[in-house]
N, C-alpha and C positions, 0 to 999 in steps of 0.2 A: 503494499499499499504506500509506503514512503517513497518508493521509486515513482509511482504514478503521481504522487503529489509534487515531486520535484520536477517530473516530466511537465506537468501543467504550469508550474511557476516558470519554467523555461518557455514554454509556448506563450504565456502572457507577457513575458519580457521581450520576446521577438515581435509579438504584436505591437508592443508599445513603441519599440525602436523602428519597426518597419524595414523595407527594402533599403540598404545602404545607398544604392544608386538613385532610387526615386527620391530619397531624402535629399540626396546631394543636388538632384536636379531642382528640386523644390527651393532649396537654399540659394541655388544659383540663380533663381529668377528674383531673389530677394523676398521670398515668401516664406512663412512659417509652416511646420506641420501641423496636422490637426491637433495633436495632443499638446503641442507647444502654444497654440492659440488657447486650448481650453485651460492650460496650467496658467496662462496670464490672466484668464477670466475668473476663475474660482479661487476661493480662499484656500490657502496650501493645505493639502491632504485631505480635502473634503469631496472631491469628485468620484463618483461611484459609477463606472461605466456598466451599462446593461448589453447583454448579449454580444460581448467581444469575440465569441468563437463562431458566431453565426456565419454561414456561407450560402451562396446562391445556388438555385437548382436549374439554371438556365442551361439549354443544350444548343449546340450549332455555333458556327463561327469560331470554333476552338474554345469556347467558353467552358466546356466540359473538362478540360484539361487545366483551366485557370480558375481555382476556387480560393481566392484569398480570404482569411478570416475578416471579419467585421463588414464585409461587402461594400466597403467605401464610405462607411458613415460611422461616426463615433456618437453615441446617444448615452445620456445619464443625467445624474443630477449631483447637486452639492450646494455650497453656499458661497454667495457673493455678499460680502459685508454683512456676514451673519444671517442673511435670509436665504431660504431655500429657493433653488432655482433649477429648472429642468431645460436641458439643451440638447441639440443635435448639430453635428458639424460634419460636412462633407470631407472626406480624405481624398483630395485630388491626385495623390499618388497611386491610388486604386481606380483603374478604369476612368481616370480623369474626372472622378466624382460623379460619374453617370448613375442614373437612379433606376434600380431594378426592384423585382419583387421583394427580395428579403430587406434590401435597403429601405424601401417604402414601409414595410411592416414595422421595422425598427422605429421609424420616424412616428407612425401612428401610434405605437405603443407608448412611447415617451409623451406624446401629446395627451393620450388618455390618462396617463398617470399625472400629469400636470393639472 
């Protein structure tokens, strides 16, 4: 069980850091990554991400071979100046931030929670 917990921690860390090439491209454009933007918005240590392991189910156009975690959107809640806030933010490093089924479902879920 401990091995599985460590595997999950590693997976979450990888999701948080993202693809180094895509991150470099984002920074090269003078832009922050999705989690860098979120970290600037929320009070330190308060953001709780919802469904970071979610993936799309799309077929065709080679998408069945490209199933990144989060499906290109970070959703969650935390506090801003002590007030609870719900948010979603597109991760342009994944499919250019394009909206798909899983992506939209995550946004709807956080809106319902808000």
